[in-house]
N, C-alpha and C positions, 0 to 999 in steps of 0.2 A: 240257490236259496230255491224254498219249496211253494206253488203257486199261493198258499194260505197267505203266507207272509209278506211275498210281490203284491197279495190285492192289500194287504193293511197298511203297507208301506205308501202304495198307490191313494189309498184313502186321505191318511194322514197329508201327504203333501196336498192334496185338495180339502183340506183347513183352511179357513180364512187367517188364519194366525201365518200360515206359511207363504199365502199367495200374497200378503201384503203384511210388510213391514218386518218379515225376517225368510233367508233361507236356507231351506235345509240341504245339504251337500253330499250326496252319496260317493265313497271315497274308494276309490280299487287298491290293488294289492300294488305295492310298488309305484305311487303315483304321485307326484310335484303340482302343490296347486298353490297358486298366486292368488289368493283370498282378497285381495283390496276391493275387486269388482263383485262382491259378494256380500259386505260389509253394508248393515243397516245402521245409522245412527242416532243418538237422542241428546243435543245439547240443552242443559236446563243446571243452573247452578244450586238449585234447591235436590237436587238429586247427589246425594252423596253416598247410599251404600244399598248393596242389590236389593236389602225389601223393597227400598221405593221403586229401586229403575223398575226390575220384574214385576210389578206390578200397574205399569203404565201401558194404556191402550198400543196396540198394534198400531191402530193409525197415526201415534205420535211419532212410529218410526219414520224416520227417512233413508231413501236409496245414498249411501255415504259416495258423491261424486268429487271424481278428482280436483273440479275447484274449490271444493268447500276446506280444505284446510292446509293450502297452500301456501298463503301469506303468513306474515308472522302473529306472534301474540292472540292466538288462538283460544276461545275459553276452552274449562274444562269439558268435555265431553264422551258420552260410552257411545261404545259400539258391539254391536253382537252377530253372531253367527252360530250355527248348527251344522255338526258333520252327524253322517251316518256312515257307520261300516257297514260294509252290500255283499262284503265275504262271510266266511263261515268262520274265520279263522280271525284271532286276535295279532292288531298290527300296532307298532309302535312307532308314533311319531312325534315328529318337532313343531312344534307353533313357531316360528322364526318375524320379529318384530327385529326390521331391516333399520328402524333411524337410531344412532346408538346415541341424540343428543334429547332424546323425551326424560320430561323433567322426572315424573312419577305415572308409576302404572300399575293398576290395581286388576288383576287377572282374576276373573272367578272361571273356577270349573265346573259342571253342574253335568251330572245323570243321573238316569233312573236307581234307584235304590244304592246310590253309594254319597256318601257326604262332597259336601263340598268343598273342591279345593280355592284357597285364595295364596296371590303372591303377589309380592310387591316386589318392584324391579324400577330403575330408573338410574338418572347420572346425578341425582340429588341425593341417594345414597351411595356409601362408602361401596366397591367395586367388587369386592370379599364376597355381598350379602346377593351377589348375581346367585342364582338356582343353578343354574351352568357359566361356566367362564369363560366369554367368549364378547367378543366384542358388542355384537348385537345382543339383543335379549331373546334367548332360548327358553320355551318351555316342553319338557317332554311326558309324553304320555301314552299310556294304553289304548286303544281304537278299541273297545270290545265288539264283537261280533254281532250285528243286528240291532245296536241302539243309538240311541240319539244322544249326542253329547253338546251340551250347547255352552257357547264361550260370554260372558259380561265381559269388556275393559272398558276402564275406564282412564282417561288419557289427561294428563296436566303436562304443558310445556311453553315456555317464555317464548321459543324459539319458534321454529318450523316443527308442523304438528302432524307431517308428512306420513303418513303409514303404511308401509309395504309390509303387508302381513303374508305371509306363506306358509304353508305345510308343507313339509319334507320327510321322506322317509329317510333310516339312519344314511343310506347309501347316499342320497342324494345331499344330506348335510356335510356328510366327507368331504363330498366332489364341490359340494357349492364353498365352506370352509377353504379347501386347498384352493382351488381357484382363487376367492378374493384375497387368501396370505398371499399369493402369488402377485396377483397384479398389485396390488398395496408393497409389498415389498421391493417389489422391481421399482413402484414409484418412488419410497422412499430411497432406496437402496441407491438409485441413479442423484435423487435431490444431495444426498448426505455426500455423497461422493463429491458433487462438482462445489457443495458450499463447505470439503475440508481443505478440496484441492485450492480451492482459490484460497481460503485463511493461510493456511502453509504459503503459499504463493504470496500473497501480505504480509505474513511475517519476514520472510527470505526479502524482497523487495522492497519490504516499506511505500508499496503504492496504495496511495488512497483508491484507486479500480478497484482494486481486488480486493479490498478492508471490505467496501462497502457492500461488493458485491457480495462478500462471502456472509457480511452481515443479513443483507437481504434473500438470501436461498435458504440459509441457516433455520431462518424466524419462517421462512417460506415452508420449510420438512417441516418445524416444528408442528405450524397451523396448516398442515394437511395430516398429520399425525391425529391431533387430536381433531379434527373433521371426522380422521376415520373408526374414534376412538381408541385407539393405539398409545395416546399418550396419558388416556385416564389408567388403561388398564397397566403399564409399567410406568411411567413415572411420579404422576400423586394417585393413587388409589386408593387413598384415604382418606383424601383433601378432596369431598365434592364442591366446596366452597370455589377454588382455584379451576376446578372444570367448566364452574357456571362461567368465569369472567377472562380464561386464557383467550379465547377465542376471539372475541371483541377486542382486546389488549394487542395478543399478534397484527390483526392485521393494520391499526395505524402503524406499527413499528415497524412493520415491513412495508408502508407505501414510503415511511419515513429515507427507509434503506434505500430504495428504489428510486427515492429523487433524488439523492444525492451522487447516487451511482451513475446515476444518467446524464449527470451536470458533468461530472469527471472524464464518462467515455463519449459522450456526443463533445466534451472543450466549449462548452457554452461560454466559457470567460474569454474563450478567442475570437469566437463566433456571434454570440449575439447577447448582450448585456441583459438587455429586456427577461430573455427564457433565462439566463442566471438567476436574476431575480426570482420569477415563477416560481423555479424548483426551490431556492432556497425559503421565499415564503411556506411554498410547499411543506417543504420537510419542516419546519417550524411549527406548521398548523398538524401534522401529524404527528409530532413529539406531544405536544398540546393536548391530543384527541387521546392520544395513549395515557397522560397522567387524569384526566377526567372521565375515562369508558369506566373505571372503577367504580364508579358512585353513579351511571345512571343506571338503569332497570335494562335490562338481558333486552328485548323489544329492542327499546327507545336505541340501547350502543350499538344493536346491530343495524338498524335502520340507518342509522348515522355512516356506519362505515360501509354500507350497502352504496351509497351516495358518496361516501369519499374515494370509494373506487372506482365509480364511474367516472365521475373529475377528474381521478388523475390519470386515470389509464387515456382519459379525454385529451386531456392539456400534454401529455408525453406524446402521443402520438400524432397530437396537432404539429408540438416542435420538431417531431423525426421528420411528418412529411414535409415541414416548409425547409428544415437544412438538408432532404432527399430534392427538392426542387432545386437548390443553391448549389447542389453537386457533390453535397457532402458523402464521404466513400460508406462511412459506418452507419449516416443517418437510414441508408436504404437496408443493410441489413436491420438496424435497429426496428426501421418500419415494420420490417417479414416478423420478426421477432414479438414484437409488442400486437402486430395484429391479431395472433390467437389470443393473447392474456384480455384486448380488447372485447372479443367475440363471446369468449367466456363467461366473463367478468357480467357483461351486457344481458346473455342472457341467464347467471345466473340471477343476478338481481332483479332482474324481471319476474324468474320464478318467484322468487322469497317478497316482492310486493303484490303478489296476485295476478301481476297482467299478464301472465303465456303463462301455458300448463306444458308440461313435457311430461311422460312415462318414463321418467330418470329421476334420480336423488338430485337434489338442490344444488347441492357443491360441483355434483359432476361434471358439468361444464366449465367452471371455474379452474376446476385443478386440471383438469385436461389443457385448458390453457395455459396456464402455469407449466405444467411441467414443458409446456412447447415451449413458451418464451424463454424458460432459463436454459431450454438447452441452444435454444439457438442466440439468447446472448450470453451465453459460457462460449460460442464461435464468433460471437461479436466483440467480447475480451481478448479472444486471441489471436482475433486479426490486430484490433491495437496493441497488442502487448509483439508482436510479431513487427508491424509497423515502426514502434518507440527504438524496436532493440535495432533495425536495419537505419534507423534516423541516426542511432548515439554512433552507431559504426560506421557511417559517412561522416558523421563530424569527427571522429577520431582518426578516421583517414586523411578530412579534408586540414586535420591539426595537425597531422604526421608530414605533409607535405606543406603545410606553412615553414612546419618547425625546416623542414630541410631547404627550403627555400631564405629561410633568415641564415641558415648556416651557412651556406651557400655565398651569400653577401657579405657575411662578415668575415670567412676565408678568403673573396677577392680584397675586400676594403684591407684588410691586415698586407694580402700581397703587396697590394698597392700601393701603401705608407710606408714599408720599408724591404727594401729587398733583403736584410740580413735577418729581418725574423726566421724564423724555426718552422720549416713546412708542418704539416701534420703528421704524427707518424703514419696515422693510418685511413683511408677514407672510408666513411660509412658506405654501405652497402648498398646500393642504388636500388634493390629491389626490398630493401626491409619493410617492412609494416608493424614493427615494435615502436611504439610514441616511447618508453620508456627510453631505448637505445637512443633515439632522436635526439632526444632532452638531455641525457647525459653527455652527449657529443658537443651539445650544442652549449655546455656549463661548460666544459671545455674549451669552447674556443672562445668565451666568454672573460674563462681565467688567464687565457695568455692574451686576449686584448689587453685587463688590467693589468697584466704583468707589463706590456710596453707603452701604457700610459705611465709608466713610472721612473723609466728609460727617457733620457736627454737625445731627442734625436738629431740631434749634431753632434756629440763627442764619443755615446754610446755607452758612459754611465749610467749611475743613478741620479733622477731631477730633484729639485731641490723639494718636491712634496713629499719625495721615496725619503728625504734624509731626514724630515721632520717627525716622518711617522716614526723610520728606525730611532733616530733619537730618543722619541719621549718612549719605544721601550726597552733600549738599556739602559735609561735613566732610570727605568724603574726597578731593574735587573740589578743596577748598582747598590740601588738602594737595597734591597732585599738581599744582597749578597756582601753589600759592605765591602764591593769592590772597586776600586778608583778606574775612571771613563773617561780618555784622553781626546779630544777636539784638536786637530789641526785645519786653522787659516790658511790657505793657500793664496797666494797672489800673482803672476806672471807679471814680470817686471819689463816697463818701457810695452807692453802692449801695444798702448795707443798710436805710438812709433812705428811699429812694422804694420799697423794697420794704413798708416798714411804714407808712409815708405813705401809698403809692397802690393798693399791692398789689402781690402775686405776681404778678398779670397785666402790667400795669405796667412791673414788672422784667423781664417777656418780652420785651415789648416794645421795652424799651429794650436788649436785649442786642440784636434783630436789628438793629434801626438801626443799633446801633454798627457793629457787625459789616457789617453791607452797606455804611456808609462808610468803616469801612476797605478792605476790598475793593475800591471802588471807586477809591479811589486811589492803588493799584498799577497801576505803568505798564509792568512788564517781566514776562513769562512766568514769569520763573524767582522774582521773588518769592512769597512764598507767606505767608499769614493763617491762624491759624485759633485754637479757642474751647482756651485750655491749662486751664478750670476754672473754676469758679461765675464771675464776675465779669471772669475776668482772659483776657486774651487774648495771641498771641505771634506776632511777624514773622520771617523768612528772608529776607534780601534778602544773597542770593551775588554777591562781589565789590564790596563796598560797605566806604569807609573810615569812621573812628569821622564824620567831616565829613560825609560824604556819607547814614550812615542816621542822624547829629542832623538834618538838614534834613527829611528823612521824615519824623519825627517830630515832629518841630514842624507840620509840613502835615497830619499826622494829628491832633495835639491843639488846631490851629487849625481845621479841620471839622468834630471833634467837637463844639468850643463851642459851633458854630453849627447845630447841629442843630437844627429846629423844632419838637421833641416836645411833644405835650400829652397827658395826660388826662382827659378831658371836657372841661372851662373849666380849666383850671387847666393852665399852661405848667411844662414839668419843664425845670429847668437842669442839662447834661449837662456835664464836663470829665473829663477822664483823666490818669493822670500815669505817665510811660514810663521804664522804664531801660533803658541802652544798651547793648552789648559788643559791638566787632568788633576779631577779631583772626586771623592766620594759624594753620590747625588746624595741630597737630604731631603729633598720634596721635588715637586713635578717643576715647579719656576727655576728651581736650581740648574735643570738643564739649559732653558735658555741663558742663565748669567753666564753660562760655562762657555756659551759661542760668543757673548759678548765680549768675556775678559780674553778670549785666544784673541778676536778681531784685536783687541787692544794690544795684544803680543802683536799679531800680524802689523797693526800700524807704527810702532814702535821699531820691528826689524826694518820695515819700509823709509822709516824716519834714518834709521844709524847706517844707510847707504845701501840697502836691498841685495838679494843674495844672501841671504842668510836668515838663518834659526833664531827664534827669539822665545823663549818659555817667560806666560806670565808672572809674575810678582807682584806682593800689594804696593811696591815702589810704582808699579807704573801708574795707578790712579792718581801719585801725586803729579 
């Protein structure tokens, strides 16, 4: 720059218009400048046009302090600043407004000898109307050498009016965009991966803990994307109305999910019912807040949500601390994870409410705390899942051992009850851990025990219960196939005399010998001999007529009469009397009638002198 022009610039800078109420900033090549500290503002609802605001006295303009626009619901205001290209060459520069949630931006660019440039931007307009497609608001212009460029910007925002304005060269804008994309992509990618992983586990395991956690992480992911401006860009670019309500809606949704998740992961149902009710009432309140938020103004809804976040994080932190003091393992990790969220939400809330100021975006602390909390909470959930898996494995092992003990006890009982019982063909391997094998072998033992319960312990033939069950089945088969069913009622002759003469042990031996003889003479698997009671036996001969039954009965009578039974040195003569009845069964009651008729035939055989076979006929009823 020549000395004359430098002197002219110094004289210009010495004018009152630049010394009070306006900043003239000299720009060098490849320089990136944060303009926020160089801004002056004026706040007046009546100033709506450039013509009105440009006529305002420089004394009305005030330095824009960081505390001015930190809180919510700031009224519309104007800012201005001036730039000067101190080089000899023309430079391309980008003006960046780093708050993607400004509702409306009216930007006016003035330079001597050139028409005024006016741009309208903001998230109250469709995303495609932005001059440069970017999450933030960008304006590209040429900085003419040795010329003053003045900017007037009118800001309207129902939320935070935080105004991080920076002047960037093309290289800087590329680097800043890449850095921002890397940071946001890493954060959202990690959150999305955790959320989808939890969702898949919830779908496969049907775990309520993972279901609520996936809902919390996915809603928090969408909230973070909305705070970064990514949701407006990619999900609903043509719905500015949706952009205005999504953040206030997503906050109570995330709170609802995190309360339900905390109830499950901390197992409040088993540790503290009062804490359980607090979480459920809080979740119901979060759901109610979700429903009424769309009907509130943005600033009011955001303030209510901020208070709800503070209350919720404080309550959950208190619950976690109390459970930690009681020795709850997961509560300690939960406390560590939730501490980051508590600190981040507290700092963000204080910044939104205008209590404190930090040179960062309002949502930065809570997003950092949220990322910290979600990552640690995933670890808590993984530990909880691992503990549950170990507990289930321990229960299965205990059940297996219990099943093995029950099986061994049943086996010992069977061996003690009857020496004649068959031993199990194969013992279960002692070291097996498969519960299905143990249960199957236990079922085999049960079946064997059931079979033993159908056998008369003295004689070794079927007992009366087995006879009744078999009689019912064979009766139905006879009715269905229209084949005759024969019943033989057998009684030992003079059995009381044997007991009285030789003793009851001789009587027992008599019963055993006759029962085994009768059983040995049966030739068909379907035939059945059973002890009916006392010295009386009964036989079932399916598909057998009266003649066939009579032949079998005579064989039985002859066999018994030839038994070489002796007690001591005395031979015991044995004879039996048999009553027969054979008919085709017509209904379920007919089977019992068949038994009664065979018994009547047996009574006739005893009456006619014993040691004989008698077939039932209707004349017996007379």
